[in-house]
N, C-alpha and C positions, 0 to 999 in steps of 0.2 A: 621809406615812406610806405605806409599801409594804404592799399587801395580799398575804398569803401565798397561793401556789397550792395549791388543794385537789386531791388525787389521788382520783379516783373509781374504784371497782372495778367488776367485772362485776355484782355483786349490786345495786349502786345503779343501774346503767344499766338492768338488766332491770326493776327496781322502777319507775323513771321511765317506761319504755316501757309497762308495764301501766297506769300511772296515766293516761298520755296516751290509751291505748286506751279506758279507762273513760270519760274525759271525752268522747271522740268518740262513743262508743256512746250517751251521754246526749243528745247533740245530734241525731244522725241514725243510728239503728241499722241501717236498711236499706242505707244507702250504705256503711257500714263492712263489713257482711257481704258485700255484692255486690262491693266492691273486693277483699276478702280472697279470695273465691272466684275472681275473675278472675285475680288474681296467682297463686293456687295452680294453677289450670288452665294458666296460661302456663308455670309451672315444670315441671309434669308433661309438657306437650307438648314442652318443650325436652329433658327427659330421654328421652322416647320417641324423638324424632327423632335425638338424639345417640347413642342406643344401637343403633338399627336402620338408620340411614342414614349 
């Protein structure tokens, strides 16, 4: 019996990402927040150096 392919939309993907984030926050909230801040600062530094240099 062949299993039909399910097509997921953007809404389902965003919902799954927030669910994963919620589970990670329950395990170790400090690490999740620190990783998020590090990624955010890396992105803003990339924007700064791309814009000015």
